[in-house]
C-alpha positions as CSV (number, residue, x, y, z in Angstrom):
1,M,14.7,-1.8,7.1
2,A,10.8,-2.4,7.4
3,L,8.3,-2.5,4.4
4,P,5.4,-2.2,5.9
5,I,2.3,-3.5,2.9
6,R,-0.9,-4.2,3.0
7,L,-1.1,-6.2,-0.5
8,P,0.5,-10.3,0.4
9,V,1.2,-11.4,-3.0
10,I,2.7,-8.1,-4.4
11,S,4.8,-8.4,-1.3
12,C,6.1,-12.1,-1.7
13,R,6.6,-11.0,-5.3
14,A,8.3,-7.6,-4.5
15,S,10.6,-8.3,-1.3
16,G,11.8,-11.8,-3.6
17,A,13.0,-9.2,-6.7
18,F,14.2,-7.1,-4.7
19,H,16.2,-9.2,-2.4
20,V,17.9,-10.9,-5.6
21,T,18.8,-7.2,-6.5
22,Y,20.0,-6.2,-3.8
23,P,21.0,-9.4,-1.4
24,G,23.1,-7.3,1.0
25,I,19.8,-5.4,2.4
26,K,17.6,-7.0,4.9
27,V,13.6,-6.2,4.3
28,D,11.0,-6.9,7.4
29,L,7.7,-7.3,5.8
30,V,5.5,-6.0,8.6
31,E,1.4,-4.8,8.5
32,L,0.2,-1.9,10.1
33,P,-2.8,0.4,10.1
34,R,-2.5,3.3,8.1
35,E,-2.0,6.0,11.4
36,A,0.6,3.6,12.2
37,I,2.6,3.6,9.1
38,E,2.5,7.5,8.6
39,M,3.8,8.2,12.1
40,G,6.7,5.5,11.8
41,I,7.9,7.4,8.4
42,V,7.5,10.8,10.0
43,N,9.6,9.7,12.9
44,R,11.9,7.6,10.8
45,T,11.6,4.0,12.7
46,L,10.1,3.2,8.9
47,D,12.5,3.4,6.1
48,I,10.0,3.0,3.3
49,A,6.3,1.9,3.3
50,V,4.3,0.8,0.5
51,M,0.6,2.2,1.0
52,L,-2.8,4.1,-0.2
53,V,-1.8,7.6,-0.5
54,S,-5.2,9.0,-1.8
55,N,-6.6,9.1,2.0
56,L,-2.4,10.3,3.4
57,Q,-3.4,12.7,6.7
58,N,0.3,14.4,6.8
59,R,1.6,15.5,3.7
60,R,3.4,18.2,4.9
61,D,6.2,15.9,6.6
62,T,5.9,13.2,4.2
63,T,7.0,12.7,0.3
64,Y,5.8,9.8,-2.1
65,E,5.6,8.6,-5.7
66,T,2.7,6.6,-7.0
67,L,3.8,3.1,-8.0
68,V,0.2,2.6,-9.5
69,Y,-3.0,3.7,-10.5
70,S,-5.8,2.0,-10.1
71,R,-9.7,2.3,-11.0
72,R,-12.5,2.3,-8.3
73,R,-15.1,-0.3,-8.5
74,L,-17.9,-0.9,-7.0
75,W,-19.1,-4.2,-5.4
76,L,-22.6,-5.5,-4.8
77,S,-24.8,-8.5,-4.3
78,V,-26.6,-9.6,-7.8
79,E,-30.0,-8.7,-5.8
80,H,-29.4,-5.2,-5.1
81,P,-31.2,-2.7,-7.2
82,F,-27.7,-1.5,-8.7
83,A,-26.9,-4.6,-10.3
84,S,-29.7,-4.1,-12.8
85,A,-29.0,-0.7,-13.4
86,P,-27.6,0.2,-17.2
87,A,-23.5,0.3,-16.9
88,R,-22.6,4.0,-17.7
């Protein structure tokens, strides 16, 4: 079973917990570009994936469950004009 993931810290924690719960299942953690992950899920060379789905291209041939919702944040230099703008 291959479990592609883009978050190294979470992957270590998740794979450790998974291994304790399911010691008989081998998990290979790999990092791939989003397009390769989608193709791997569709053509069944990957069993499961953990990835951002807001930009999922092939919604017809894939199914997903949202695990985490995250707020979007704007990151910028302290010298940027937006840095002195009032927060809303």
